[in-house]
GUDOTOR-690957 format. One record per residue (C-alpha): residue number from 1; residue in one letter; x negated, y negated, z. Coordinates in steps of 0.1 Angstrom, whole numbers, plus 5000, padded with zeros to 4 digits. Layout:
BEGIN
dovex = NUM	lomi = A	c1 = X	c2 = Y	c3 = Z
...
***
This chain:
BEGIN
dovex = 1	lomi = M	c1 = 7795	c2 = 4215	c3 = 8946
dovex = 2	lomi = H	c1 = 7816	c2 = 4182	c3 = 8932
dovex = 3	lomi = K	c1 = 7807	c2 = 4162	c3 = 8963
dovex = 4	lomi = L	c1 = 7771	c2 = 4171	c3 = 8955
dovex = 5	lomi = W	c1 = 7773	c2 = 4161	c3 = 8920
dovex = 6	lomi = R	c1 = 7791	c2 = 4128	c3 = 8929
dovex = 7	lomi = S	c1 = 7765	c2 = 4120	c3 = 8952
dovex = 8	lomi = T	c1 = 7735	c2 = 4127	c3 = 8931
dovex = 9	lomi = A	c1 = 7752	c2 = 4106	c3 = 8904
dovex = 10	lomi = E	c1 = 7757	c2 = 4077	c3 = 8931
dovex = 11	lomi = C	c1 = 7719	c2 = 4078	c3 = 8941
dovex = 12	lomi = F	c1 = 7709	c2 = 4079	c3 = 8904
dovex = 13	lomi = V	c1 = 7728	c2 = 4048	c3 = 8895
dovex = 14	lomi = A	c1 = 7719	c2 = 4028	c3 = 8927
dovex = 15	lomi = S	c1 = 7683	c2 = 4036	c3 = 8921
dovex = 16	lomi = L	c1 = 7682	c2 = 4029	c3 = 8885
dovex = 17	lomi = A	c1 = 7700	c2 = 3995	c3 = 8892
dovex = 18	lomi = L	c1 = 7674	c2 = 3985	c3 = 8918
dovex = 19	lomi = I	c1 = 7646	c2 = 3996	c3 = 8896
dovex = 20	lomi = L	c1 = 7660	c2 = 3971	c3 = 8866
dovex = 21	lomi = L	c1 = 7666	c2 = 3945	c3 = 8892
dovex = 22	lomi = T	c1 = 7629	c2 = 3946	c3 = 8903
dovex = 23	lomi = V	c1 = 7618	c2 = 3945	c3 = 8865
dovex = 24	lomi = V	c1 = 7640	c2 = 3911	c3 = 8862
dovex = 25	lomi = F	c1 = 7622	c2 = 3899	c3 = 8896
dovex = 26	lomi = Y	c1 = 7589	c2 = 3907	c3 = 8877
dovex = 27	lomi = R	c1 = 7600	c2 = 3885	c3 = 8848
dovex = 28	lomi = L	c1 = 7615	c2 = 3856	c3 = 8867
dovex = 29	lomi = H	c1 = 7586	c2 = 3855	c3 = 8893
dovex = 30	lomi = F	c1 = 7613	c2 = 3858	c3 = 8925
dovex = 31	lomi = N	c1 = 7598	c2 = 3856	c3 = 8957
dovex = 32	lomi = L	c1 = 7601	c2 = 3884	c3 = 8985
dovex = 33	lomi = A	c1 = 7628	c2 = 3865	c3 = 9005
dovex = 34	lomi = T	c1 = 7652	c2 = 3860	c3 = 8973
dovex = 35	lomi = A	c1 = 7645	c2 = 3897	c3 = 8964
dovex = 36	lomi = S	c1 = 7654	c2 = 3908	c3 = 8998
dovex = 37	lomi = L	c1 = 7687	c2 = 3890	c3 = 8998
dovex = 38	lomi = L	c1 = 7697	c2 = 3906	c3 = 8963
dovex = 39	lomi = Y	c1 = 7687	c2 = 3940	c3 = 8974
dovex = 40	lomi = V	c1 = 7708	c2 = 3937	c3 = 9004
dovex = 41	lomi = I	c1 = 7742	c2 = 3928	c3 = 8982
dovex = 42	lomi = V	c1 = 7731	c2 = 3956	c3 = 8960
dovex = 43	lomi = I	c1 = 7731	c2 = 3980	c3 = 8992
dovex = 44	lomi = V	c1 = 7763	c2 = 3966	c3 = 9005
dovex = 45	lomi = L	c1 = 7781	c2 = 3972	c3 = 8968
dovex = 46	lomi = V	c1 = 7767	c2 = 4009	c3 = 8971
dovex = 47	lomi = S	c1 = 7779	c2 = 4013	c3 = 9006
dovex = 48	lomi = R	c1 = 7815	c2 = 4002	c3 = 8998
dovex = 49	lomi = V	c1 = 7818	c2 = 4023	c3 = 8964
dovex = 50	lomi = G	c1 = 7797	c2 = 4054	c3 = 8976
dovex = 51	lomi = G	c1 = 7786	c2 = 4074	c3 = 9004
dovex = 52	lomi = L	c1 = 7767	c2 = 4074	c3 = 9035
dovex = 53	lomi = V	c1 = 7737	c2 = 4093	c3 = 9018
dovex = 54	lomi = S	c1 = 7738	c2 = 4070	c3 = 8986
dovex = 55	lomi = S	c1 = 7738	c2 = 4040	c3 = 9008
dovex = 56	lomi = I	c1 = 7704	c2 = 4055	c3 = 9027
dovex = 57	lomi = V	c1 = 7691	c2 = 4062	c3 = 8994
dovex = 58	lomi = A	c1 = 7693	c2 = 4027	c3 = 8980
dovex = 59	lomi = S	c1 = 7679	c2 = 4013	c3 = 9010
dovex = 60	lomi = V	c1 = 7648	c2 = 4035	c3 = 9009
dovex = 61	lomi = V	c1 = 7644	c2 = 4025	c3 = 8972
dovex = 62	lomi = A	c1 = 7649	c2 = 3990	c3 = 8976
dovex = 63	lomi = A	c1 = 7622	c2 = 3991	c3 = 9004
dovex = 64	lomi = L	c1 = 7597	c2 = 4005	c3 = 8978
dovex = 65	lomi = C	c1 = 7606	c2 = 3979	c3 = 8954
dovex = 66	lomi = L	c1 = 7597	c2 = 3953	c3 = 8980
dovex = 67	lomi = A	c1 = 7565	c2 = 3970	c3 = 8986
dovex = 68	lomi = H	c1 = 7560	c2 = 3970	c3 = 8948
dovex = 69	lomi = L	c1 = 7567	c2 = 3932	c3 = 8945
dovex = 70	lomi = A	c1 = 7544	c2 = 3925	c3 = 8978
dovex = 71	lomi = P	c1 = 7511	c2 = 3912	c3 = 8972
dovex = 72	lomi = P	c1 = 7490	c2 = 3928	c3 = 8955
dovex = 73	lomi = A	c1 = 7515	c2 = 3932	c3 = 8928
dovex = 74	lomi = Y	c1 = 7522	c2 = 3962	c3 = 8908
dovex = 75	lomi = S	c1 = 7512	c2 = 3982	c3 = 8936
dovex = 76	lomi = F	c1 = 7527	c2 = 4002	c3 = 8968
dovex = 77	lomi = R	c1 = 7498	c2 = 3989	c3 = 8989
dovex = 78	lomi = V	c1 = 7508	c2 = 3963	c3 = 9010
dovex = 79	lomi = D	c1 = 7476	c2 = 3942	c3 = 9026
dovex = 80	lomi = D	c1 = 7497	c2 = 3916	c3 = 9046
dovex = 81	lomi = P	c1 = 7508	c2 = 3929	c3 = 9081
dovex = 82	lomi = L	c1 = 7533	c2 = 3903	c3 = 9082
dovex = 83	lomi = D	c1 = 7549	c2 = 3917	c3 = 9049
dovex = 84	lomi = V	c1 = 7549	c2 = 3954	c3 = 9064
dovex = 85	lomi = V	c1 = 7567	c2 = 3945	c3 = 9091
dovex = 86	lomi = A	c1 = 7593	c2 = 3923	c3 = 9068
dovex = 87	lomi = I	c1 = 7596	c2 = 3956	c3 = 9047
dovex = 88	lomi = A	c1 = 7602	c2 = 3977	c3 = 9077
dovex = 89	lomi = A	c1 = 7627	c2 = 3952	c3 = 9092
dovex = 90	lomi = F	c1 = 7645	c2 = 3952	c3 = 9059
dovex = 91	lomi = M	c1 = 7648	c2 = 3988	c3 = 9057
dovex = 92	lomi = V	c1 = 7661	c2 = 3993	c3 = 9092
dovex = 93	lomi = T	c1 = 7687	c2 = 3963	c3 = 9086
dovex = 94	lomi = S	c1 = 7697	c2 = 3981	c3 = 9053
dovex = 95	lomi = F	c1 = 7703	c2 = 4014	c3 = 9071
dovex = 96	lomi = I	c1 = 7725	c2 = 3995	c3 = 9099
dovex = 97	lomi = I	c1 = 7745	c2 = 3976	c3 = 9069
dovex = 98	lomi = A	c1 = 7752	c2 = 4009	c3 = 9054
dovex = 99	lomi = S	c1 = 7764	c2 = 4028	c3 = 9086
dovex = 100	lomi = L	c1 = 7787	c2 = 4000	c3 = 9095
dovex = 101	lomi = V	c1 = 7802	c2 = 3996	c3 = 9060
dovex = 102	lomi = S	c1 = 7807	c2 = 4034	c3 = 9060
dovex = 103	lomi = R	c1 = 7822	c2 = 4032	c3 = 9094
dovex = 104	lomi = V	c1 = 7844	c2 = 4006	c3 = 9084
dovex = 105	lomi = R	c1 = 7857	c2 = 4024	c3 = 9050
dovex = 106	lomi = K	c1 = 7863	c2 = 4055	c3 = 9072
dovex = 107	lomi = Q	c1 = 7886	c2 = 4037	c3 = 9098
dovex = 108	lomi = T	c1 = 7902	c2 = 4021	c3 = 9069
dovex = 109	lomi = E	c1 = 7912	c2 = 4052	c3 = 9052
dovex = 110	lomi = E	c1 = 7922	c2 = 4069	c3 = 9089
dovex = 111	lomi = A	c1 = 7943	c2 = 4039	c3 = 9090
dovex = 112	lomi = L	c1 = 7960	c2 = 4040	c3 = 9060
dovex = 113	lomi = S	c1 = 7965	c2 = 4079	c3 = 9065
dovex = 114	lomi = S	c1 = 7981	c2 = 4072	c3 = 9097
dovex = 115	lomi = V	c1 = 8003	c2 = 4047	c3 = 9085
dovex = 116	lomi = S	c1 = 8013	c2 = 4068	c3 = 9057
dovex = 117	lomi = Y	c1 = 8020	c2 = 4098	c3 = 9083
dovex = 118	lomi = K	c1 = 8041	c2 = 4074	c3 = 9105
dovex = 119	lomi = V	c1 = 8061	c2 = 4064	c3 = 9074
dovex = 120	lomi = I	c1 = 8066	c2 = 4099	c3 = 9063
dovex = 121	lomi = E	c1 = 8074	c2 = 4110	c3 = 9098
dovex = 122	lomi = A	c1 = 8101	c2 = 4081	c3 = 9103
dovex = 123	lomi = E	c1 = 8115	c2 = 4092	c3 = 9069
dovex = 124	lomi = E	c1 = 8118	c2 = 4128	c3 = 9080
dovex = 125	lomi = T	c1 = 8134	c2 = 4117	c3 = 9116
dovex = 126	lomi = E	c1 = 8162	c2 = 4098	c3 = 9096
dovex = 127	lomi = R	c1 = 8168	c2 = 4124	c3 = 9072
dovex = 128	lomi = Q	c1 = 8174	c2 = 4150	c3 = 9100
dovex = 129	lomi = R	c1 = 8196	c2 = 4124	c3 = 9118
dovex = 130	lomi = I	c1 = 8219	c2 = 4119	c3 = 9087
dovex = 131	lomi = A	c1 = 8216	c2 = 4157	c3 = 9081
dovex = 132	lomi = K	c1 = 8226	c2 = 4165	c3 = 9115
dovex = 133	lomi = D	c1 = 8258	c2 = 4139	c3 = 9113
dovex = 134	lomi = L	c1 = 8270	c2 = 4154	c3 = 9082
dovex = 135	lomi = H	c1 = 8267	c2 = 4190	c3 = 9091
dovex = 136	lomi = E	c1 = 8277	c2 = 4189	c3 = 9126
dovex = 137	lomi = G	c1 = 8302	c2 = 4163	c3 = 9124
dovex = 138	lomi = I	c1 = 8316	c2 = 4156	c3 = 9092
dovex = 139	lomi = G	c1 = 8310	c2 = 4190	c3 = 9076
dovex = 140	lomi = Q	c1 = 8331	c2 = 4209	c3 = 9103
dovex = 141	lomi = R	c1 = 8359	c2 = 4185	c3 = 9102
dovex = 142	lomi = V	c1 = 8360	c2 = 4187	c3 = 9065
dovex = 143	lomi = T	c1 = 8363	c2 = 4224	c3 = 9071
dovex = 144	lomi = L	c1 = 8389	c2 = 4222	c3 = 9095
dovex = 145	lomi = L	c1 = 8406	c2 = 4197	c3 = 9070
dovex = 146	lomi = V	c1 = 8403	c2 = 4225	c3 = 9044
dovex = 147	lomi = I	c1 = 8418	c2 = 4253	c3 = 9067
dovex = 148	lomi = E	c1 = 8448	c2 = 4230	c3 = 9077
dovex = 149	lomi = I	c1 = 8456	c2 = 4224	c3 = 9041
dovex = 150	lomi = E	c1 = 8452	c2 = 4261	c3 = 9031
dovex = 151	lomi = Q	c1 = 8479	c2 = 4269	c3 = 9060
dovex = 152	lomi = L	c1 = 8500	c2 = 4239	c3 = 9043
dovex = 153	lomi = K	c1 = 8497	c2 = 4258	c3 = 9010
dovex = 154	lomi = A	c1 = 8509	c2 = 4289	c3 = 9025
dovex = 155	lomi = G	c1 = 8545	c2 = 4274	c3 = 9033
dovex = 156	lomi = L	c1 = 8551	c2 = 4293	c3 = 9064
dovex = 157	lomi = L	c1 = 8564	c2 = 4260	c3 = 9081
dovex = 158	lomi = N	c1 = 8597	c2 = 4242	c3 = 9082
dovex = 159	lomi = G	c1 = 8604	c2 = 4207	c3 = 9073
dovex = 160	lomi = V	c1 = 8595	c2 = 4192	c3 = 9108
dovex = 161	lomi = E	c1 = 8565	c2 = 4208	c3 = 9113
dovex = 162	lomi = M	c1 = 8553	c2 = 4205	c3 = 9078
dovex = 163	lomi = A	c1 = 8559	c2 = 4168	c3 = 9080
dovex = 164	lomi = S	c1 = 8540	c2 = 4168	c3 = 9113
dovex = 165	lomi = R	c1 = 8512	c2 = 4187	c3 = 9100
dovex = 166	lomi = I	c1 = 8509	c2 = 4165	c3 = 9068
dovex = 167	lomi = D	c1 = 8506	c2 = 4136	c3 = 9092
dovex = 168	lomi = G	c1 = 8478	c2 = 4152	c3 = 9112
dovex = 169	lomi = V	c1 = 8458	c2 = 4159	c3 = 9079
dovex = 170	lomi = L	c1 = 8463	c2 = 4124	c3 = 9064
dovex = 171	lomi = K	c1 = 8451	c2 = 4110	c3 = 9100
dovex = 172	lomi = Q	c1 = 8420	c2 = 4134	c3 = 9101
dovex = 173	lomi = S	c1 = 8414	c2 = 4125	c3 = 9063
dovex = 174	lomi = L	c1 = 8414	c2 = 4088	c3 = 9074
dovex = 175	lomi = E	c1 = 8390	c2 = 4092	c3 = 9105
dovex = 176	lomi = I	c1 = 8366	c2 = 4112	c3 = 9081
dovex = 177	lomi = L	c1 = 8364	c2 = 4086	c3 = 9057
dovex = 178	lomi = T	c1 = 8361	c2 = 4059	c3 = 9084
dovex = 179	lomi = D	c1 = 8331	c2 = 4082	c3 = 9096
dovex = 180	lomi = V	c1 = 8315	c2 = 4082	c3 = 9061
dovex = 181	lomi = K	c1 = 8319	c2 = 4048	c3 = 9055
dovex = 182	lomi = T	c1 = 8304	c2 = 4038	c3 = 9092
dovex = 183	lomi = L	c1 = 8274	c2 = 4065	c3 = 9079
dovex = 184	lomi = A	c1 = 8268	c2 = 4046	c3 = 9048
dovex = 185	lomi = H	c1 = 8268	c2 = 4011	c3 = 9064
dovex = 186	lomi = E	c1 = 8241	c2 = 4026	c3 = 9089
dovex = 187	lomi = L	c1 = 8218	c2 = 4032	c3 = 9059
dovex = 188	lomi = Y	c1 = 8226	c2 = 4002	c3 = 9042
dovex = 189	lomi = S	c1 = 8253	c2 = 3975	c3 = 9048
dovex = 190	lomi = P	c1 = 8265	c2 = 3954	c3 = 9017
dovex = 191	lomi = R	c1 = 8282	c2 = 3932	c3 = 9040
dovex = 192	lomi = L	c1 = 8251	c2 = 3915	c3 = 9045
dovex = 193	lomi = E	c1 = 8253	c2 = 3897	c3 = 9013
dovex = 194	lomi = Y	c1 = 8284	c2 = 3880	c3 = 9017
dovex = 195	lomi = L	c1 = 8293	c2 = 3884	c3 = 9054
dovex = 196	lomi = G	c1 = 8261	c2 = 3872	c3 = 9069
dovex = 197	lomi = I	c1 = 8239	c2 = 3887	c3 = 9095
dovex = 198	lomi = A	c1 = 8261	c2 = 3878	c3 = 9128
dovex = 199	lomi = G	c1 = 8297	c2 = 3893	c3 = 9110
dovex = 200	lomi = V	c1 = 8276	c2 = 3925	c3 = 9104
dovex = 201	lomi = M	c1 = 8263	c2 = 3928	c3 = 9137
dovex = 202	lomi = R	c1 = 8293	c2 = 3922	c3 = 9151
dovex = 203	lomi = T	c1 = 8311	c2 = 3950	c3 = 9134
dovex = 204	lomi = F	c1 = 8285	c2 = 3973	c3 = 9138
dovex = 205	lomi = C	c1 = 8285	c2 = 3968	c3 = 9178
dovex = 206	lomi = R	c1 = 8323	c2 = 3975	c3 = 9177
dovex = 207	lomi = E	c1 = 8321	c2 = 4006	c3 = 9154
dovex = 208	lomi = F	c1 = 8291	c2 = 4017	c3 = 9174
dovex = 209	lomi = G	c1 = 8310	c2 = 4013	c3 = 9206
dovex = 210	lomi = E	c1 = 8338	c2 = 4030	c3 = 9194
dovex = 211	lomi = Q	c1 = 8317	c2 = 4059	c3 = 9182
dovex = 212	lomi = K	c1 = 8299	c2 = 4064	c3 = 9213
dovex = 213	lomi = R	c1 = 8324	c2 = 4055	c3 = 9239
dovex = 214	lomi = I	c1 = 8303	c2 = 4022	c3 = 9254
dovex = 215	lomi = E	c1 = 8309	c2 = 3986	c3 = 9259
dovex = 216	lomi = I	c1 = 8289	c2 = 3962	c3 = 9238
dovex = 217	lomi = D	c1 = 8289	c2 = 3926	c3 = 9245
dovex = 218	lomi = F	c1 = 8281	c2 = 3909	c3 = 9212
dovex = 219	lomi = R	c1 = 8274	c2 = 3872	c3 = 9212
dovex = 220	lomi = S	c1 = 8261	c2 = 3848	c3 = 9188
dovex = 221	lomi = D	c1 = 8255	c2 = 3810	c3 = 9184
dovex = 222	lomi = G	c1 = 8239	c2 = 3784	c3 = 9165
dovex = 223	lomi = L	c1 = 8227	c2 = 3805	c3 = 9131
dovex = 224	lomi = P	c1 = 8218	c2 = 3788	c3 = 9101
dovex = 225	lomi = N	c1 = 8244	c2 = 3789	c3 = 9072
dovex = 226	lomi = F	c1 = 8225	c2 = 3812	c3 = 9054
dovex = 227	lomi = V	c1 = 8195	c2 = 3836	c3 = 9063
dovex = 228	lomi = R	c1 = 8175	c2 = 3853	c3 = 9038
dovex = 229	lomi = L	c1 = 8185	c2 = 3889	c3 = 9030
dovex = 230	lomi = D	c1 = 8154	c2 = 3904	c3 = 9041
dovex = 231	lomi = V	c1 = 8154	c2 = 3888	c3 = 9075
dovex = 232	lomi = S	c1 = 8190	c2 = 3899	c3 = 9083
dovex = 233	lomi = L	c1 = 8181	c2 = 3936	c3 = 9068
dovex = 234	lomi = C	c1 = 8153	c2 = 3936	c3 = 9094
dovex = 235	lomi = L	c1 = 8172	c2 = 3921	c3 = 9124
dovex = 236	lomi = F	c1 = 8197	c2 = 3946	c3 = 9116
dovex = 237	lomi = R	c1 = 8174	c2 = 3977	c3 = 9115
dovex = 238	lomi = V	c1 = 8160	c2 = 3964	c3 = 9149
dovex = 239	lomi = L	c1 = 8195	c2 = 3961	c3 = 9162
dovex = 240	lomi = Q	c1 = 8203	c2 = 3997	c3 = 9153
dovex = 241	lomi = A	c1 = 8170	c2 = 4013	c3 = 9165
dovex = 242	lomi = S	c1 = 8174	c2 = 3991	c3 = 9200
dovex = 243	lomi = L	c1 = 8211	c2 = 4002	c3 = 9205
dovex = 244	lomi = R	c1 = 8204	c2 = 4039	c3 = 9199
dovex = 245	lomi = N	c1 = 8174	c2 = 4039	c3 = 9221
dovex = 246	lomi = A	c1 = 8194	c2 = 4023	c3 = 9250
dovex = 247	lomi = V	c1 = 8222	c2 = 4046	c3 = 9246
dovex = 248	lomi = E	c1 = 8199	c2 = 4077	c3 = 9248
dovex = 249	lomi = H	c1 = 8175	c2 = 4067	c3 = 9273
dovex = 250	lomi = S	c1 = 8192	c2 = 4039	c3 = 9294
dovex = 251	lomi = G	c1 = 8217	c2 = 4061	c3 = 9315
dovex = 252	lomi = V	c1 = 8245	c2 = 4033	c3 = 9314
dovex = 253	lomi = R	c1 = 8274	c2 = 4026	c3 = 9292
dovex = 254	lomi = N	c1 = 8274	c2 = 3985	c3 = 9290
dovex = 255	lomi = F	c1 = 8249	c2 = 3967	c3 = 9268
dovex = 256	lomi = D	c1 = 8245	c2 = 3930	c3 = 9261
dovex = 257	lomi = V	c1 = 8237	c2 = 3918	c3 = 9223
dovex = 258	lomi = Q	c1 = 8228	c2 = 3882	c3 = 9219
dovex = 259	lomi = L	c1 = 8219	c2 = 3867	c3 = 9186
dovex = 260	lomi = N	c1 = 8209	c2 = 3832	c3 = 9188
dovex = 261	lomi = G	c1 = 8195	c2 = 3805	c3 = 9162
dovex = 262	lomi = T	c1 = 8169	c2 = 3775	c3 = 9169
dovex = 263	lomi = S	c1 = 8157	c2 = 3747	c3 = 9146
dovex = 264	lomi = D	c1 = 8129	c2 = 3769	c3 = 9133
dovex = 265	lomi = E	c1 = 8136	c2 = 3805	c3 = 9148
dovex = 266	lomi = I	c1 = 8163	c2 = 3833	c3 = 9152
dovex = 267	lomi = H	c1 = 8164	c2 = 3854	c3 = 9180
dovex = 268	lomi = L	c1 = 8179	c2 = 3888	c3 = 9188
dovex = 269	lomi = T	c1 = 8181	c2 = 3900	c3 = 9223
dovex = 270	lomi = V	c1 = 8194	c2 = 3938	c3 = 9232
dovex = 271	lomi = S	c1 = 8195	c2 = 3942	c3 = 9269
dovex = 272	lomi = D	c1 = 8207	c2 = 3969	c3 = 9295
dovex = 273	lomi = R	c1 = 8208	c2 = 3974	c3 = 9332
dovex = 274	lomi = G	c1 = 8196	c2 = 4009	c3 = 9332
dovex = 275	lomi = V	c1 = 8169	c2 = 4032	c3 = 9344
dovex = 276	lomi = G	c1 = 8140	c2 = 4014	c3 = 9324
dovex = 277	lomi = F	c1 = 8107	c2 = 4030	c3 = 9315
dovex = 278	lomi = N	c1 = 8070	c2 = 4022	c3 = 9320
dovex = 279	lomi = L	c1 = 8064	c2 = 4003	c3 = 9287
dovex = 280	lomi = E	c1 = 8026	c2 = 4011	c3 = 9287
dovex = 281	lomi = T	c1 = 8032	c2 = 4049	c3 = 9283
dovex = 282	lomi = A	c1 = 8060	c2 = 4046	c3 = 9258
dovex = 283	lomi = R	c1 = 8037	c2 = 4024	c3 = 9239
dovex = 284	lomi = K	c1 = 8007	c2 = 4050	c3 = 9240
dovex = 285	lomi = S	c1 = 8030	c2 = 4078	c3 = 9234
dovex = 286	lomi = G	c1 = 8044	c2 = 4059	c3 = 9203
dovex = 287	lomi = G	c1 = 8080	c2 = 4069	c3 = 9212
dovex = 288	lomi = L	c1 = 8111	c2 = 4050	c3 = 9208
dovex = 289	lomi = G	c1 = 8105	c2 = 4037	c3 = 9175
dovex = 290	lomi = F	c1 = 8087	c2 = 4004	c3 = 9190
dovex = 291	lomi = N	c1 = 8060	c2 = 4009	c3 = 9165
dovex = 292	lomi = H	c1 = 8085	c2 = 4008	c3 = 9135
dovex = 293	lomi = M	c1 = 8104	c2 = 3977	c3 = 9148
dovex = 294	lomi = Q	c1 = 8072	c2 = 3960	c3 = 9151
dovex = 295	lomi = E	c1 = 8060	c2 = 3969	c3 = 9116
dovex = 296	lomi = R	c1 = 8095	c2 = 3958	c3 = 9103
dovex = 297	lomi = L	c1 = 8092	c2 = 3923	c3 = 9118
dovex = 298	lomi = K	c1 = 8054	c2 = 3920	c3 = 9108
dovex = 299	lomi = L	c1 = 8070	c2 = 3918	c3 = 9071
dovex = 300	lomi = V	c1 = 8091	c2 = 3888	c3 = 9079
dovex = 301	lomi = K	c1 = 8067	c2 = 3873	c3 = 9102
dovex = 302	lomi = G	c1 = 8084	c2 = 3880	c3 = 9134
dovex = 303	lomi = T	c1 = 8074	c2 = 3895	c3 = 9167
dovex = 304	lomi = L	c1 = 8086	c2 = 3921	c3 = 9192
dovex = 305	lomi = S	c1 = 8087	c2 = 3919	c3 = 9230
dovex = 306	lomi = I	c1 = 8100	c2 = 3944	c3 = 9255
dovex = 307	lomi = D	c1 = 8106	c2 = 3936	c3 = 9289
dovex = 308	lomi = S	c1 = 8113	c2 = 3970	c3 = 9308
dovex = 309	lomi = Q	c1 = 8103	c2 = 3985	c3 = 9345
dovex = 310	lomi = P	c1 = 8117	c2 = 4016	c3 = 9361
dovex = 311	lomi = K	c1 = 8152	c2 = 4013	c3 = 9375
dovex = 312	lomi = R	c1 = 8156	c2 = 3976	c3 = 9363
dovex = 313	lomi = G	c1 = 8167	c2 = 3980	c3 = 9329
dovex = 314	lomi = T	c1 = 8152	c2 = 3972	c3 = 9294
dovex = 315	lomi = K	c1 = 8153	c2 = 3939	c3 = 9273
dovex = 316	lomi = V	c1 = 8141	c2 = 3942	c3 = 9237
dovex = 317	lomi = H	c1 = 8135	c2 = 3907	c3 = 9222
dovex = 318	lomi = A	c1 = 8129	c2 = 3902	c3 = 9182
dovex = 319	lomi = R	c1 = 8118	c2 = 3867	c3 = 9171
dovex = 320	lomi = V	c1 = 8119	c2 = 3857	c3 = 9136
dovex = 321	lomi = P	c1 = 8110	c2 = 3824	c3 = 9115
dovex = 322	lomi = S	c1 = 8142	c2 = 3813	c3 = 9100
dovex = 323	lomi = P	c1 = 8135	c2 = 3803	c3 = 9064
dovex = 324	lomi = F	c1 = 8172	c2 = 3797	c3 = 9053
dovex = 325	lomi = E	c1 = 8189	c2 = 3776	c3 = 9025
dovex = 326	lomi = K	c1 = 8222	c2 = 3759	c3 = 9023
dovex = 327	lomi = R	c1 = 8242	c2 = 3772	c3 = 8992
dovex = 328	lomi = F	c1 = 8277	c2 = 3764	c3 = 8987
dovex = 329	lomi = H	c1 = 8299	c2 = 3775	c3 = 8959
dovex = 330	lomi = R	c1 = 8334	c2 = 3767	c3 = 8949
dovex = 331	lomi = C	c1 = 8358	c2 = 3799	c3 = 8950
dovex = 332	lomi = R	c1 = 8393	c2 = 3809	c3 = 8943
dovex = 333	lomi = W	c1 = 8409	c2 = 3826	c3 = 8970
dovex = 334	lomi = V	c1 = 8434	c2 = 3854	c3 = 8963
dovex = 335	lomi = R	c1 = 8460	c2 = 3844	c3 = 8991
dovex = 336	lomi = T	c1 = 8459	c2 = 3803	c3 = 8982
dovex = 337	lomi = S	c1 = 8455	c2 = 3783	c3 = 8950
dovex = 338	lomi = K	c1 = 8434	c2 = 3758	c3 = 8969
dovex = 339	lomi = R	c1 = 8396	c2 = 3757	c3 = 8968
dovex = 340	lomi = A	c1 = 8372	c2 = 3764	c3 = 8994
dovex = 341	lomi = F	c1 = 8337	c2 = 3760	c3 = 9002
dovex = 342	lomi = I	c1 = 8314	c2 = 3786	c3 = 9020
dovex = 343	lomi = P	c1 = 8278	c2 = 3797	c3 = 9019
dovex = 344	lomi = F	c1 = 8275	c2 = 3824	c3 = 8989
dovex = 345	lomi = S	c1 = 8252	c2 = 3851	c3 = 8983
dovex = 346	lomi = P	c1 = 8235	c2 = 3863	c3 = 8949
dovex = 347	lomi = A	c1 = 8263	c2 = 3886	c3 = 8947
dovex = 348	lomi = M	c1 = 8288	c2 = 3862	c3 = 8945
dovex = 349	lomi = R	c1 = 8268	c2 = 3839	c3 = 8920
dovex = 350	lomi = R	c1 = 8267	c2 = 3868	c3 = 8897
dovex = 351	lomi = S	c1 = 8302	c2 = 3874	c3 = 8901
dovex = 352	lomi = H	c1 = 8310	c2 = 3835	c3 = 8892
dovex = 353	lomi = Q	c1 = 8290	c2 = 3834	c3 = 8863
dovex = 354	lomi = S	c1 = 8305	c2 = 3868	c3 = 8846
dovex = 355	lomi = G	c1 = 8337	c2 = 3849	c3 = 8852
dovex = 356	lomi = Q	c1 = 8349	c2 = 3870	c3 = 8879
dovex = 357	lomi = V	c1 = 8371	c2 = 3856	c3 = 8906
dovex = 358	lomi = C	c1 = 8356	c2 = 3858	c3 = 8944
dovex = 359	lomi = R	c1 = 8381	c2 = 3881	c3 = 8962
dovex = 360	lomi = L	c1 = 8373	c2 = 3872	c3 = 8997
dovex = 361	lomi = D	c1 = 8399	c2 = 3865	c3 = 9024
dovex = 362	lomi = C	c1 = 8387	c2 = 3830	c3 = 9036
dovex = 363	lomi = R	c1 = 8402	c2 = 3837	c3 = 9069
dovex = 364	lomi = Q	c1 = 8381	c2 = 3869	c3 = 9074
dovex = 365	lomi = V	c1 = 8349	c2 = 3848	c3 = 9065
dovex = 366	lomi = R	c1 = 8356	c2 = 3821	c3 = 9090
dovex = 367	lomi = R	c1 = 8363	c2 = 3849	c3 = 9116
dovex = 368	lomi = E	c1 = 8332	c2 = 3869	c3 = 9108
dovex = 369	lomi = R	c1 = 8309	c2 = 3837	c3 = 9103
dovex = 370	lomi = D	c1 = 8326	c2 = 3814	c3 = 9125
dovex = 371	lomi = L	c1 = 8326	c2 = 3786	c3 = 9096
dovex = 372	lomi = P	c1 = 8348	c2 = 3760	c3 = 9091
dovex = 373	lomi = I	c1 = 8367	c2 = 3763	c3 = 9059
dovex = 374	lomi = Q	c1 = 8367	c2 = 3726	c3 = 9040
dovex = 375	lomi = H	c1 = 8397	c2 = 3725	c3 = 9014
***
């Protein structure tokens, strides 16, 4: 019932607008060509705002208004056969325009709905993965740790066994803490702001390799001194998704990751020599997160290319323009009284402006970012 009332209101408003426009045409003595053009504009607007029914009604009313404008005026009778053909052509064209605009609107709404569904699906998948890691991994280990502590509280062990069990509990606690930090860094790594994309990727590859018991050969070369945070985060997410797909589907334990910079682009390549897959089948099924990676790269004007064939391995190549800025800041170091120049992030700037000391180890910065330290 609501749709019926809405459609009726749209038809009434469109008809009223066309009739008022016809009155204006009579006052200003417009010819049929000008009137037809303005009527088409009204029909397009009605098609964009209203539905298909209101667009068809507007087309019929516009054709009647043209017949009323055609000689003899103030009458729906049309004496000239060419005017009859013109009015008929106008009505057919109006129907086609209304149908096309309505179809485009429907496709746009479907596309938006599909994108929203994919976003929600990706969020739910990520939540399931995090919940699984927390429940089956960290949760069970914390439970075992609680049991160990309860046994220690009982005080049934001698001094030597007590010390050994305390060392074991301490070791388990440190391992759980490391896994929690790793999980947090997978969600968002604050180190991107001050260590740079190369250092964060190198650390992630090392920690991910230790966690999955695989070998990841990471190499970087030619990167700019400073890469925008959105670009760094995008490439980091592509690396995470690519490595997870490779570990799950490739069937091998050795992987290569290259992060290279040129004068105008940054290239990330993740490759393996595994079983590979049929690229067209994977694209049609929407699996392996390729669509998600492509959408991320589009946000930073990047592109994604995938080269894979059955039993010949897979190569994922992400390419992003390299908008970067060279920013240097004079910082004091905890381990030395000398001053050093390094590229700095917004977090460093805020720390400096508030009077705090940038507490970074220059040796760590040099190791992670491969930058010369100028004293």
